[in-house]
C-alpha positions in Angstrom: 172.3 94.0 -2.7 172.4 90.5 -2.1 174.8 88.5 0.4 175.2 84.6 0.9 174.3 83.3 4.2 175.3 79.5 5.7 173.0 77.4 7.4 174.6 74.6 8.9 172.5 71.4 8.4 172.7 67.3 8.9 170.6 66.1 5.6 170.5 70.1 3.3 166.5 71.2 4.6 167.2 70.9 8.5 169.6 73.4 11.2 171.6 71.3 12.7 171.3 71.2 16.1 175.4 71.8 16.5 177.6 73.2 14.0 180.7 70.5 15.0 178.2 67.9 13.7 176.8 69.3 11.1 177.1 67.1 7.2 176.8 70.2 5.2 175.9 73.8 4.8 172.7 74.9 3.3 173.9 78.2 1.0 171.8 80.7 0.5 171.6 83.9 -1.4 169.5 86.5 0.4 168.2 90.4 -0.7 165.8 92.8 -0.3 164.0 91.0 2.3 163.9 87.2 0.5 166.0 83.8 -0.5 166.8 84.3 -4.2 168.7 81.5 -4.6 170.0 78.0 -2.5 173.2 75.4 -2.6 174.7 72.6 -0.7 178.1 72.2 0.3 179.1 69.1 1.5 181.5 69.0 4.6 184.5 66.0 3.7 186.5 67.0 6.6 184.3 64.0 9.3 182.8 66.6 11.9 183.3 66.7 15.8 183.4 63.5 17.5 184.1 62.6 20.8 187.9 62.5 21.7 190.0 60.9 24.2 192.0 63.6 25.2 192.0 67.4 26.0 194.8 68.2 23.9 192.9 65.5 21.1 189.8 67.4 21.3 191.4 71.2 20.9 194.0 70.1 17.9 190.5 68.8 16.4 188.7 71.3 16.6 191.5 73.7 15.2 191.9 71.8 12.0 187.6 71.1 12.4 186.9 75.1 12.5 189.5 75.9 10.1 187.7 73.7 7.4 184.1 74.8 8.1 185.7 78.6 7.7 187.2 78.1 4.1 183.8 75.8 3.4 181.9 78.8 4.3 184.3 81.6 3.9 182.3 83.9 1.6 179.2 83.9 3.8 178.5 87.1 5.9 176.2 85.4 8.3 176.2 81.6 9.8 172.9 80.9 11.3 172.8 77.3 13.9 171.1 75.5 16.8 174.6 75.4 18.6 178.2 75.8 18.9 180.8 76.0 21.2 182.6 79.7 22.5 186.1 78.5 20.0 183.6 78.6 16.8 181.6 81.4 17.8 184.6 83.7 17.9 187.0 82.4 15.1 183.7 82.8 13.0 183.9 86.2 14.0 187.8 86.4 13.7 187.1 86.0 10.1 183.6 88.7 9.6 181.2 85.8 9.3 178.6 86.9 12.0 177.4 83.0 14.1 173.9 83.1 14.7 172.3 80.6 17.4 168.6 79.6 16.7 165.9 77.9 17.7 164.6 77.3 14.2 164.9 74.0 12.3 163.9 74.3 9.0 167.2 75.8 7.1 165.0 77.6 4.2 162.6 79.6 6.8 165.0 80.8 9.3 167.2 82.3 5.9 163.9 83.7 4.9 163.4 84.8 8.6 166.8 86.3 8.4 166.4 87.9 5.2 163.8 89.9 6.8 165.6 90.6 9.8 163.1 88.3 11.8 165.0 85.7 13.0 164.1 85.5 16.8 167.3 85.0 18.8 167.9 82.0 20.9 166.7 80.5 23.6 170.0 79.0 24.2 173.5 79.9 24.9 176.6 78.8 23.7 177.7 75.2 24.1 179.8 75.1 27.1 180.9 71.4 27.1 184.4 69.9 26.1 183.1 66.4 24.6 180.4 66.2 22.6 
């Protein structure tokens, strides 16, 4: 059985260090321990930027998270280098498993995920309000 997973990416090849700043998502079909296909979906929402106030920051993230979830809602997991706790929780609430990884190559990360061999990240969730 094949499932779709998303990998946050800045250039369609590397794993993005932060979900909010990624430019695209590489979508992989994985099944039977292997990657079977891949496509790229570009973001059109502009990503995360520094904000002037806490209120603007929170409103921006609510919109950004909704755009991200809409773009990858057919995926079972999202791999990236980092994300904040609100994004993590929202992804989970939509049935998308957020996975932090130290792997920097998107295809390699997807292949390790497919085999059940993707090591956990040594970093935790991002805690800063301004990125």
